[in-house]
VMD Tcl script that draws the C-alpha trace (Angstrom):
set ca {
  {-3.53 -24.52 -11.55}
  {-2.93 -20.50 -9.64}
  {0.13 -19.29 -10.51}
  {1.92 -18.91 -7.01}
  {4.89 -16.34 -8.77}
  {2.49 -13.57 -8.34}
  {0.84 -13.97 -4.91}
  {4.09 -15.08 -2.84}
  {6.25 -12.53 -2.14}
  {9.73 -11.66 -0.78}
  {8.04 -11.20 2.59}
  {4.25 -12.10 2.49}
  {1.60 -13.65 -0.04}
  {-1.04 -11.39 -1.06}
  {-3.18 -10.93 -4.13}
  {-6.66 -10.45 -5.19}
  {-9.28 -12.58 -4.17}
  {-10.90 -14.69 -5.02}
  {-9.31 -14.67 -8.92}
  {-5.38 -15.18 -7.61}
  {-6.14 -17.30 -4.78}
  {-9.53 -17.97 -2.52}
  {-10.38 -19.75 0.79}
  {-9.03 -23.58 -1.18}
  {-5.51 -22.30 -1.32}
  {-5.85 -20.55 1.98}
  {-6.70 -24.11 3.06}
  {-2.87 -25.54 1.84}
  {-1.34 -22.66 3.41}
  {-2.26 -23.51 6.52}
  {-1.28 -27.15 5.61}
  {1.94 -26.20 4.31}
  {2.86 -23.41 7.36}
  {2.48 -26.50 9.89}
  {4.34 -28.37 8.08}
  {7.28 -26.01 7.34}
  {7.17 -24.78 10.67}
  {6.42 -27.04 13.31}
  {5.23 -26.83 16.59}
  {2.65 -28.24 17.99}
  {0.28 -24.83 17.91}
  {-0.38 -21.68 16.24}
  {-1.91 -17.96 16.00}
  {-3.96 -16.43 13.86}
  {-5.30 -12.79 13.01}
  {-6.92 -11.23 10.67}
  {-7.93 -7.25 9.32}
  {-11.71 -6.14 8.76}
  {-11.45 -7.10 4.79}
  {-14.50 -8.37 3.67}
  {-12.43 -12.28 2.69}
  {-10.60 -12.27 6.19}
  {-12.69 -14.27 8.02}
  {-13.53 -16.58 5.65}
  {-9.85 -16.96 4.40}
  {-8.59 -17.10 7.58}
  {-11.17 -20.18 8.63}
  {-9.79 -21.69 5.64}
  {-6.02 -21.23 6.99}
  {-7.21 -22.56 10.66}
  {-8.83 -25.74 8.96}
  {-5.71 -26.65 7.02}
  {-3.70 -26.08 10.22}
  {-5.32 -28.27 12.09}
  {-5.80 -31.19 9.92}
  {-2.52 -31.24 10.09}
  {-2.39 -31.69 13.71}
  {-1.74 -28.29 15.23}
  {-3.86 -26.73 17.61}
  {-4.68 -23.26 16.50}
  {-5.61 -20.42 18.41}
  {-8.20 -17.30 16.65}
  {-7.47 -14.30 18.12}
  {-10.22 -12.62 15.33}
  {-10.37 -9.18 14.66}
  {-6.16 -7.75 15.14}
  {-3.59 -5.25 14.26}
  {-0.70 -7.02 12.71}
  {1.52 -5.74 15.71}
  {-1.28 -7.60 17.73}
  {-0.57 -10.80 15.99}
  {3.33 -9.91 16.45}
  {2.40 -9.51 20.51}
  {0.36 -12.94 20.43}
  {3.35 -14.94 18.49}
  {5.23 -13.46 21.33}
  {3.86 -13.67 24.65}
  {2.38 -17.34 23.68}
  {5.23 -18.62 22.25}
  {3.70 -19.94 18.66}
  {4.28 -19.33 15.10}
  {1.63 -16.72 13.98}
  {-0.35 -16.31 10.43}
  {-2.00 -12.27 9.60}
  {-4.77 -11.98 7.34}
  {-3.99 -9.04 6.02}
  {-3.36 -6.64 2.47}
  {-2.03 -4.05 4.39}
  {-2.81 -0.48 2.49}
  {-3.94 -2.68 -0.27}
  {-7.22 -1.79 -1.95}
  {-10.29 -3.87 -0.86}
  {-10.34 -6.69 -3.49}
  {-6.32 -7.88 -2.27}
  {-5.80 -9.89 0.78}
  {-2.41 -11.71 2.26}
  {-1.26 -13.47 4.94}
  {1.71 -12.39 7.24}
  {3.69 -15.32 8.27}
  {6.08 -15.54 10.94}
  {7.57 -18.08 13.70}
  {6.87 -18.67 17.26}
  {8.40 -14.97 18.72}
  {7.00 -13.28 16.30}
  {10.74 -14.22 14.25}
  {9.87 -12.96 10.31}
  {8.83 -16.19 7.85}
  {10.29 -14.74 4.57}
  {11.52 -16.44 0.71}
  {14.85 -17.58 2.63}
  {13.33 -18.48 6.04}
  {10.49 -20.91 5.05}
  {8.34 -19.12 2.51}
  {9.97 -20.39 -0.40}
  {9.48 -24.17 0.46}
  {5.97 -23.42 2.03}
  {5.22 -21.85 -2.19}
  {6.61 -24.99 -3.34}
  {4.90 -27.43 -0.86}
  {1.93 -26.02 -2.18}
  {2.60 -26.05 -5.68}
  {3.39 -29.69 -5.46}
  {0.22 -30.33 -3.65}
  {-2.41 -28.78 -6.45}
  {-0.13 -30.52 -8.51}
  {-0.26 -34.20 -7.31}
  {-3.19 -33.58 -4.40}
  {-2.78 -33.02 -1.06}
  {-1.64 -36.22 0.57}
  {-3.65 -37.12 3.59}
  {-1.66 -36.41 7.26}
  {1.22 -38.72 8.17}
  {-0.37 -41.79 10.16}
  {-1.17 -41.35 14.21}
  {-1.70 -37.19 13.54}
  {-4.91 -36.38 15.63}
  {-6.53 -33.15 14.11}
  {-5.58 -29.99 15.82}
  {-8.48 -27.93 18.28}
  {-9.44 -24.92 17.04}
  {-10.00 -22.60 19.97}
  {-10.02 -18.63 20.35}
  {-8.43 -15.91 22.40}
  {-9.30 -12.10 22.98}
  {-5.41 -10.17 23.31}
  {-6.31 -6.93 22.98}
  {-6.36 -6.18 26.39}
  {-2.96 -7.95 26.89}
  {-1.40 -5.89 23.66}
  {-2.47 -2.49 25.13}
  {-1.02 -3.36 28.73}
  {2.19 -4.52 27.12}
  {2.57 -1.64 25.26}
  {1.45 0.95 28.33}
  {4.02 -1.27 30.17}
  {6.70 0.57 27.76}
  {6.05 3.88 27.80}
  {4.65 6.20 31.07}
  {1.93 8.50 29.95}
  {0.57 9.02 33.02}
  {2.52 12.34 34.10}
  {2.38 14.12 31.04}
  {0.35 16.49 30.47}
  {-3.25 16.85 28.53}
  {-2.89 16.54 24.72}
  {-5.67 16.54 22.02}
  {-4.33 14.24 19.52}
  {-6.27 13.60 16.23}
  {-6.50 9.78 14.85}
  {-7.67 8.92 11.02}
  {-7.47 4.95 11.33}
  {-8.67 4.84 7.55}
  {-11.32 2.52 8.53}
  {-8.43 -0.16 9.40}
  {-7.32 -1.81 12.28}
  {-6.15 1.45 13.88}
  {-10.17 1.44 14.92}
  {-9.76 -1.66 17.08}
  {-6.74 -1.13 18.86}
  {-6.46 2.78 19.63}
  {-9.66 2.98 22.01}
  {-8.38 0.43 24.28}
  {-4.91 1.65 24.50}
  {-5.54 5.07 24.83}
  {-8.23 4.58 27.39}
  {-7.85 6.07 30.62}
  {-4.17 7.93 29.40}
  {-4.63 11.95 29.74}
  {-5.30 12.27 25.87}
  {-8.10 14.04 24.28}
  {-8.68 11.83 21.23}
  {-10.64 12.73 17.91}
  {-11.16 10.04 15.94}
  {-11.26 10.02 12.56}
  {-12.49 7.23 10.60}
  {-12.70 4.53 13.32}
  {-15.30 2.16 11.75}
  {-13.85 -0.82 10.58}
  {-14.43 -1.49 7.04}
  {-11.79 -2.93 4.77}
  {-13.90 -1.42 1.46}
  {-11.89 1.77 2.18}
  {-15.10 4.46 1.91}
  {-13.02 7.86 2.49}
  {-9.62 7.24 1.73}
  {-6.97 4.47 0.80}
  {-5.26 3.13 4.15}
  {-1.93 4.32 2.84}
  {-0.76 7.18 4.76}
  {2.98 7.41 2.70}
  {0.76 8.80 0.06}
  {0.01 12.86 0.92}
  {-3.31 12.80 -0.49}
  {-4.40 10.43 2.26}
  {-3.55 12.63 5.45}
  {-5.66 15.37 3.92}
  {-8.48 15.01 5.98}
  {-6.06 14.58 9.23}
  {-4.10 17.88 8.34}
  {-7.39 19.89 7.81}
  {-9.00 18.48 10.81}
  {-6.13 18.97 12.94}
  {-5.93 22.55 12.46}
  {-9.85 22.70 12.64}
  {-9.35 21.34 16.17}
  {-6.49 23.35 17.52}
  {-4.74 19.74 18.26}
  {-1.47 19.39 19.67}
  {-0.55 16.81 16.82}
  {-1.94 13.87 14.76}
  {-1.30 10.46 13.85}
  {-2.31 8.36 10.85}
  {-1.94 3.98 11.03}
  {-2.28 2.39 7.63}
  {-4.60 -0.50 7.28}
  {-3.18 -3.20 9.16}
  {-2.26 -0.94 11.97}
  {1.36 -1.83 12.14}
  {3.01 1.76 10.75}
  {2.10 5.07 12.26}
  {2.58 8.52 10.60}
  {2.59 11.48 12.30}
  {1.65 15.37 11.57}
  {2.33 18.37 14.17}
  {-0.21 21.14 15.64}
  {0.17 22.95 12.08}
  {-0.73 20.00 10.11}
  {2.83 19.49 8.94}
  {4.20 15.98 8.41}
  {6.59 15.03 10.36}
  {9.54 12.96 8.33}
  {9.47 9.02 9.77}
  {13.39 9.69 10.22}
  {12.92 12.04 12.71}
  {10.78 9.84 14.23}
  {12.93 7.40 13.91}
  {15.72 10.02 15.84}
  {13.38 10.74 18.77}
  {12.63 7.29 19.56}
  {16.23 6.33 19.26}
  {16.74 9.25 21.54}
  {14.42 7.90 24.36}
  {14.82 4.11 24.02}
  {18.88 4.74 24.39}
  {18.15 6.72 27.63}
  {15.61 4.14 28.99}
  {18.89 1.83 28.31}
  {21.53 3.89 29.87}
  {22.66 5.67 27.56}
  {23.92 3.01 24.94}
  {22.91 0.34 22.75}
  {22.82 -0.35 18.95}
  {19.98 0.79 16.64}
  {19.39 -0.25 13.19}
  {18.57 2.42 10.44}
  {18.22 1.66 6.83}
  {20.35 3.63 4.11}
  {17.30 5.62 3.17}
  {16.57 6.85 6.48}
  {18.04 10.59 7.20}
  {21.55 11.69 8.40}
  {19.70 12.77 11.56}
  {18.97 9.40 12.81}
  {22.99 8.17 12.76}
  {23.72 11.81 14.22}
  {20.77 11.56 16.67}
  {22.42 7.80 17.64}
  {25.74 8.90 18.29}
  {24.73 12.35 20.20}
  {22.72 9.90 22.86}
  {25.79 7.78 23.20}
  {24.07 4.88 20.65}
  {26.19 2.78 17.55}
  {24.33 3.54 15.02}
  {24.17 0.59 11.80}
  {23.00 1.08 8.93}
  {21.10 -1.81 6.26}
  {19.66 -2.33 3.10}
  {15.53 -1.71 2.70}
  {13.43 -4.39 3.85}
  {11.48 -5.51 7.55}
  {13.91 -8.79 7.21}
  {17.24 -7.45 6.87}
  {15.88 -4.70 9.90}
  {15.20 -7.44 11.95}
  {18.11 -10.01 11.17}
  {20.21 -7.33 12.34}
  {18.60 -6.41 15.45}
  {18.68 -10.18 16.56}
  {22.68 -10.29 15.01}
  {23.34 -7.14 17.21}
  {20.93 -7.53 20.06}
  {20.12 -3.49 18.89}
  {17.28 -1.78 20.96}
  {15.66 -0.30 18.62}
  {15.00 0.18 14.66}
  {13.41 2.62 11.83}
  {12.72 2.79 8.55}
  {11.79 5.75 6.06}
  {8.57 3.70 5.22}
  {7.09 4.30 9.16}
  {7.79 0.69 10.36}
  {9.40 1.09 14.08}
  {11.05 -1.64 15.21}
  {11.67 -2.78 19.11}
  {13.80 -4.80 20.99}
  {11.19 -4.94 23.72}
  {8.36 -6.43 21.36}
  {11.01 -9.51 20.11}
  {12.27 -7.23 17.57}
  {9.11 -6.92 15.78}
  {7.48 -3.74 14.16}
  {5.01 -2.14 15.87}
  {3.21 1.86 15.05}
  {1.19 2.17 18.12}
  {4.68 1.79 20.47}
  {5.93 4.58 18.12}
  {3.48 6.54 18.28}
  {3.10 6.29 22.59}
  {6.78 7.63 22.16}
  {5.68 10.63 20.58}
  {2.66 11.42 22.97}
  {5.19 10.48 26.03}
  {8.00 12.85 24.48}
  {5.56 15.88 23.12}
  {3.68 15.56 26.82}
  {6.80 15.71 28.90}
  {7.31 19.20 27.91}
  {5.78 22.46 26.82}
  {6.51 23.08 23.72}
  {4.80 22.01 20.11}
  {5.45 19.17 18.45}
  {7.10 21.31 15.56}
  {9.43 23.10 18.07}
  {10.08 19.28 19.47}
  {11.24 17.53 16.24}
  {13.18 20.61 14.72}
  {16.22 19.13 16.32}
  {15.51 15.67 14.76}
  {14.52 16.86 11.40}
  {18.10 18.65 10.24}
  {18.54 18.26 6.76}
  {16.26 18.54 3.06}
  {14.93 15.66 1.65}
  {12.85 14.96 -1.81}
  {10.99 11.87 -0.54}
  {10.49 9.05 -2.78}
  {10.58 9.80 -6.65}
  {9.60 6.78 -9.04}
  {10.59 6.83 -12.47}
  {9.19 4.15 -14.96}
  {12.10 2.79 -16.93}
  {12.48 0.10 -19.90}
  {15.88 -1.17 -18.65}
  {16.40 -0.56 -15.26}
  {20.20 -2.42 -15.28}
  {21.22 0.03 -18.18}
  {19.80 3.66 -15.94}
  {21.78 2.85 -12.85}
  {24.98 2.15 -14.62}
  {24.50 5.67 -16.81}
  {23.98 7.25 -13.15}
  {27.03 5.25 -11.73}
  {28.94 6.29 -14.71}
  {28.23 10.15 -14.43}
  {28.84 10.12 -10.77}
  {32.05 7.74 -10.54}
  {34.74 9.74 -11.21}
  {33.74 12.93 -9.40}
  {35.92 14.07 -6.39}
  {34.83 13.87 -2.77}
  {32.19 11.05 -4.00}
  {31.85 7.73 -3.01}
  {29.52 5.07 -4.23}
  {28.42 2.18 -2.70}
  {26.11 -0.71 -3.89}
  {24.96 -2.25 -0.44}
  {21.22 -1.45 -2.48}
  {20.79 0.06 -5.11}
  {23.47 2.71 -5.83}
  {23.94 5.46 -3.16}
  {26.22 8.32 -4.02}
  {27.56 10.62 -1.17}
  {29.10 14.32 -1.44}
  {30.24 16.34 1.01}
  {26.49 18.31 1.63}
  {24.01 15.99 -0.34}
  {23.36 11.99 -0.70}
  {20.96 9.87 -2.85}
  {20.29 6.59 -3.44}
  {18.50 4.59 -6.46}
  {17.11 0.95 -6.06}
  {15.17 -0.70 -8.57}
  {11.78 -2.13 -7.71}
  {11.35 -5.69 -6.95}
  {8.07 -5.62 -8.90}
  {7.47 -3.37 -11.11}
  {9.89 -1.36 -13.89}
  {10.53 1.15 -11.42}
  {13.57 3.01 -10.39}
  {12.72 5.08 -7.06}
  {15.02 7.91 -5.88}
  {15.82 9.21 -2.49}
  {17.83 12.61 -2.22}
  {18.54 14.72 0.96}
  {20.88 17.84 0.78}
  {22.27 20.15 3.64}
  {19.44 22.77 2.31}
  {16.62 23.17 -0.85}
  {18.70 24.46 -3.51}
  {21.72 21.79 -3.31}
  {18.87 19.45 -2.79}
  {16.97 20.48 -6.07}
  {20.13 20.34 -8.10}
  {21.33 16.93 -7.02}
  {17.36 15.15 -7.65}
  {17.26 17.30 -11.16}
  {20.45 15.89 -12.26}
  {19.64 12.43 -11.43}
  {16.14 12.59 -12.62}
  {17.37 13.28 -15.88}
  {19.81 10.82 -16.09}
  {17.07 7.97 -15.48}
  {14.60 9.65 -17.55}
  {16.98 9.92 -20.41}
}
mol new
graphics top color blue
foreach p $ca { graphics top sphere $p radius 0.5 }
foreach p [lrange $ca 0 end-1] q [lrange $ca 1 end] { graphics top cylinder $p $q radius 0.2 }
display resetview
């Protein structure tokens, strides 16, 4: 029997195909999804991985066998699936493994209105149900249950129109933009979203290819944006944008080919969203985003709210507070006007609108949002996570002018710096992020904490 503990993660289902899971298991997941979320209909989409069409079709069979009418939207980005779930008010399933290598695939699940399904909101129930069926055999659908229908629907044009209705790019000056789709779903969505806008689009790796022949579709790793940086400089472009495999995250480089930190993008978009909402509103940010984010939010009349890392926490806080926007250091951007779901494409449109609405280069525009020196995420392999975290806590607990909190891992804050150390949920790693007023302070704090972690 397959070990579902290895593939049912905190926020999604993900593993190697067919070693860890296959179409027969996908069919059971489809049936279990309908049992848990209820409702008469669902929507299903998939990315460009070779295994995605078969897996999504099997999921649809399982769901239909339990009486649900299934709408297949075919090739789509994850945020396009969220659009379909939100606009049709249906639970949804997106088949993708995001930026993972080609042999992986997975399922991101949501309830109607793109509300997330995670361990505490249905995913654990789905796992238990499938495990029981694998052990005992899946029972027949309840008596009187008629099989659901399976139909197809194209949502790409509606998705593009919805996003463009939220950001007006018609009056901007012409911009030359290089977009690296990484052979992922950005190659499917960008041409339709950008069509007719005052943009000179230079496409890079737009061919849909789930084997990722040019580089991994993970722009968070610096080596995967080298081609984009070089092309921006060669073309004399105004900026570059990179999407990950399922195109729900976007990364930005300026006219020099230098990366724009996701925290700076978060601050920029927050200022624009606050202006759209009359200069007030709540903005969510996780505890690893830069000090710049809450500063900019307050300067623009908003209220910043700090959360743990992870999309389920961001979305929960957005729903609880009625927040207008949320951002994470990992380049996930969440919008109230997009059912509180994350969409890298909408964030990209905001950056384009901000840049095209003034005459200066992007590097000058983002300078006011990128105020501090940051380390980025530094991983350390450790045998005993708790012991190393305790050693760091002990070292900083007694120091004057240092405050500690344990909202998510350990965060220590001094006068001119802060750092956070968090344990990985899936690997023997501790993840360190440091920020400081200048590079010298950053280096000092970073090196001291790393010496404790790696002792």
